[in-house]
N, C-alpha and C positions, 0 to 999 in steps of 0.2 A: 613145399619144396624140401629135398632131402639134401643136405650139405655134407662136405667130407670132413672128418675128424681126424687129425692127426696127433699121434702119441709119439714125440721126438725120442731118440735113444737115452736122452738123460732123465725122461720122465720114467722110461720102463725099469733103468737103475735105480731111480728114487723110488719105485712103488716095491721092486723085489727088496731093498733096504728096508722098507718099513714092515715087511711082512709078507706071506704067501697069501693072503687073501684081499691084499690090497689092489694089486695088478686087476684081478680078476671084476673088483668092484669098479675100478677105474675105467675099465674096458665097457662095464654094463653102463656107467653113465654115459660113454662117448656114444654108445648106441641111442641111447635116449636124447642127447645133444644133437645128433645127426637128424631127428625128426622135429626136434623141439629146442633151438638155439637159445630161445630166451628162459629156459629152464633154470638157469641160476639169475643172480641179480648183478644188476649194474655195478660196476667197481670203478667210480672216478669215470675219466674219459677214455678215447682210444679205444673205445670198442671192447674194452675188459669187463671179465664176468667172475662172478664167485658163484660156486657150487657146494652145498654141502653133502656128504655120506654119511647117515645113521649108522653106527656101528653094529646095532641090532639087525640091520638088515643081513648083513654078511657075516660069516663065519670068518674068526681067525683075521679080523679087520678093526683097526681102531676109529674114532670118528675122523672124518676127515674133510679138510677144505682144499677145493680143487678150483684153481683159477684157469682162465682159458681165454682167448682172443679170437673174436667173432669177426670177420668180414672188415670193409674199409675202417680206419686208413693202414691199419696192419697187416690184412688179408685180403684176397679176393672175396668177391661178396659170398661166395658158396663154399669157404674153407672157414674151419674151426681148427685151433691149435690150441692143445693142453700146454698149459706154461709152466704150473706149479701144482705139487701136491703136498700139502703139510698136515701132519697128526694132529689133533686138537686134543686129545686124550691117551691115557696110557696103551703102549702097543702090547699085543698079546705076547702069553708066555711062548717064547721059542723054545722050552723044551723043559726035562724034569731038573737040569743042574742049569742053573745062571752064574755067572760070575759075579762076585759083590762089587757094589758101585766104590770106586775108588774113595777113600775117604782120605783127606788132606791130613797132613802130618802135622800136629799142632806145635812141633819144635821148629820145623822148617817155615812155617808160617810167622812165628816168633823171630826167628832169623831175620827173615825177608823183612819183617816190618822195624826191626832194629836197625837194618842196612840202609833203609828210607829215612828213618829218622835222624840217625847219624850223618848220610849225606845232606839233609837237609838242613842240619844245623851247621855245616861246614858252611854251605851256602849263603846262609842268613847271616852269620860271622863276618864273611867276605863283604856281603851287601852293606852291613852296617859300618863297614870302614870305609869303603871305596864308593860305593853308589846307595846313599841314603835314598835317594827319590824313587830308585827301583823298590828297595826295601819298603818304603811307605806305600807302594802302589799295591802291594800284597794284604789280601784278606787273611783275618784271624780264619783259625782252623773251625771246620764245621762240627755240629755234634753227631753224636752216633744216631740220633733220632731222624735228623737232616739227611744223613746218607742213607739210611732204610726207608725213607720216604721215597728219595730218587729210587732206590731199588724197587719199589712198588709201583712206581709211576713208569717205570720202563720195564719190568718185569724181568730184571735179569741182575745176578749177585755181582756184585763189586768186589774184585779181587783183593786180596790183603795188602799188596803193595798199594794199590791206590786209595785203599781207605786209611791206610798209614799217613798218605802224602795230605788226603782230604782233613784228617785230623788235627792235622798241622797247619795247612792253608787250604781254604775252601775257594782259590780261584786269584785273579786278581781284580783291581777296578781300573776303570774306563778312564785312565789318566795316562799322560805320555810318563814313559819309563816303564809299562807294565810288562813290558817283552823280556824274559828271563831265558827261555833254553835256545841252546842253538841248534841246527846251523842258522836260522832265519830268525832268530829272538823271538821263538813262540811265547806266547801270553797263556797263563793257566786259566782255563775256562771257568769261570764262577758255576756253580751247582743246579742254577736254573736254565744256563745256557749249554750245560752237558745234556739236561733232560731234553729240550726243545731241539737240539741237533740230532740226539739220539734218536727221538721219534719222529725227526722229519726224515731222517735216511731210512729209517727201518721202513717206514709207510711208503716211502719212493720205492724202496725195493719192491713192495708187494705190489704197488700199482704198475711196476714194470711187467708182472704177470711171470716173472723168470723164477726157476726153481732155485733153491738154496744151494744145490748142488752143481748147479751149471756155472764153472767156475769162469768160462768167456763171459758170461753175461753178469757177475756179481758186481753189485751196486755196494751192498753192506751186508755184512753177517749180523745176526742177533747178539754175538758173544764180543763186537766190538763195543768198547766204550770211549767215547772221546774225552780228552784230558788238555789239550792245548789246541791253540787254534792262531791263526795269524795274527789277530790282535781280539781284544775282549769283545767286542763288536763282530768282526768279521770272521764269521766261521766256514768261508768256503775252502780254508786250506787248514789243516792242521794235523794232530798227532792223537793215534787212539792204543787202548791197550786191548789185544785178544784176551779175554776171560778165560778162554781154553787152554791158552800156553803162557799167558803171561808176558809176551813178546810185544814191543811197541811197535805201530805201523803208522803209515802216514796215509793222508786222502789230499785232493787237490779238487778243483772245481770241475773237472771233466770226470771220468770214470775212473782214474788212475787210482789204485789200491797196493799200497806193498806193505809187507810185514817182515820187519826184521830179525835179527837175531838177540837185540838188546832187550833186557827186561827195564822196568823203571827204576829200579835201584841202580841198575849199571849206568843207566843215561843220567841220573842224579849224580851219581860219583864221576863220571866222566865230566859232566860239566863243573863239580866242584876241582876238580884235578886241572882243569883249563884254567880256572880263576887263580888257583894256588899257587900253579907251577906255570904261567903263560909262556915262558920261553919254550917249553915243550909243547904247548898247543898247536895242533894242527888243523885245517879248515879255516872256518870262520873264527876271527882271534876277539878275544874279548877288549872292548874299548870303552871311553867314556866321554859321555857330552852332559855337561851341566849336574854333576851327580848322578847319573842314569847310567846303568849297563845299556851297552850298544854292541852287539855282536857285527863284525866288519872283517874290512873296510866296508863301509857303506855306499851303496850304489848311488844314491841320490846325491846330487852336487852340492846341497845346502848342509847336508848332514855331514858329507867326507870334507867340508871346509872346517867343522867345529872338533871331529872326531879325534881323540888321540888316544892311540893303543896303549894297553896297559901291560907294564913289561915287570912290574913287581918292585 
């Protein structure tokens, strides 16, 4: 039985982005899949499959992984849809002259790291004076070896600002008072939770079988590195840093993902400003319950009854 193979517009665009030979290679694979839908390997559930293309077979084409859906429950029994095309090796030379890769400016990296360090010291000084329980819930800094191990486990480079933070504090303990960052009192994630969450979200993205460039179906980009969550153990909501832009983003337990305009240093500086100058704070306000920082007013009635707004 021959099936119909669909190459959506975003797959055409992705192939063009990867190089001139990629679209031809994927179309060739599509013709093969029409005759033999089981050509690829089954990838999880829901009728998703993965096929590979060897770069030696096609000119001007890198090695590829192609993900596709076939039949129920996602499609009709005689339908295949290409969902993602990913290069697994170097792209072919696009011409005689190539733009050099952007090299980070060491001076700017030093400034960014210093800004994080200074903001963090302001935060911890305030905690030591006013919220010792929250200060005690913070873990000591990670070693460069631990951060490098996380990078290798996830296959991503940690931005300089996040590295600077983790060298000062590698997350929080699973104890009351760990919530630190407004608006909701996000807790800093331990590095183990960061790696677990990152791998879960990126693998979930792959199993969805959608292209990285399909923004309407984007669940998680490889450049998004989580660092805060609803609590130390509840990672269904949280904050991430986009390693490509340095901007802080937010995720929730649906598919809502937003990237804002703040960098990590700006987020920490703003938090320190709200604590040091609470009368100027807007949105969620700093307060105290039994020696721990609680951004509020709290919604829970029991916490609201104990909460005391900090006014300086």
